[in-house]
C-alpha positions in Angstrom: -222.7 104.3 -80.3 -222.1 107.9 -79.1 -218.5 108.1 -78.1 -215.8 110.6 -78.9 -213.4 108.4 -81.0 -210.5 110.9 -80.8 -210.6 111.1 -77.0 -211.0 107.3 -76.8 -208.0 106.7 -79.0 -205.8 109.2 -77.2 -206.9 107.5 -73.9 -205.9 104.1 -75.4 -202.4 105.5 -76.1 -202.2 107.1 -72.7 -203.0 103.8 -71.0 -200.7 101.8 -73.3 -197.7 104.1 -73.0 -198.4 105.4 -69.4 -198.2 109.0 -70.5 -200.5 112.0 -70.0 -203.4 112.0 -72.5 -202.7 115.7 -73.2 -199.3 114.8 -74.7 -201.0 112.6 -77.3 -201.2 114.7 -80.5 -202.9 113.7 -83.7 -199.7 114.2 -85.8 -197.5 112.0 -83.7 -195.9 109.1 -85.6 -196.7 105.7 -83.9 -193.2 104.2 -84.5 -190.9 107.2 -84.4 -192.6 109.4 -81.8 -194.5 106.9 -79.6 -192.1 103.9 -80.0 -195.0 101.6 -80.9 -193.3 98.3 -82.0 -195.0 95.2 -83.4 -195.9 94.0 -79.9 -197.3 97.5 -79.0 -199.4 97.5 -82.2 -200.7 94.0 -81.4 -201.8 95.4 -78.0 -203.3 98.4 -79.6 -205.2 96.2 -82.0 -206.6 94.2 -79.1 -207.7 97.4 -77.3 -209.4 98.6 -80.6 -211.3 95.2 -80.7 -212.3 95.6 -77.1 -213.5 99.2 -77.3 -214.9 99.4 -80.9 -215.8 95.7 -81.5 -213.8 95.2 -84.8 -210.3 94.1 -85.7 -207.7 96.1 -87.6 -206.8 93.9 -90.6 -203.1 93.0 -91.0 -203.1 94.6 -94.5 -204.4 97.9 -93.0 -201.8 98.2 -90.3 -199.2 99.3 -92.9 -201.3 102.5 -93.6 -201.6 103.5 -90.0 -198.6 105.7 -89.3 -200.0 108.5 -87.0 -202.4 108.8 -84.2 -204.8 110.6 -86.6 -204.5 107.7 -89.1 -205.8 105.4 -86.4 -208.6 107.8 -85.5 -209.7 108.0 -89.2 -209.4 104.2 -89.6 -211.7 103.6 -86.7 -214.2 106.3 -87.9 -214.2 104.7 -91.4 -214.6 101.2 -90.1 -216.9 101.6 -87.2 -220.1 99.6 -87.6 -218.8 97.5 -90.6 -219.0 93.8 -90.3 
């Protein structure tokens, strides 16, 4: 799978939040800066499953605080079953 994970994740946030992709910075906090609530995170998890073919475990959601955390999580879990 040859995709740019960072660009894909920023595109996911752009679609989900209806904001310009250029405004999505790696250090933005999901809750405080992007106002991602539990419903938004559920949507995000669904999009991750759709685009990357794996699910974010419930336990792991607590450790994902920034855009970069999600990028790193996807990179570290891509291809694992």
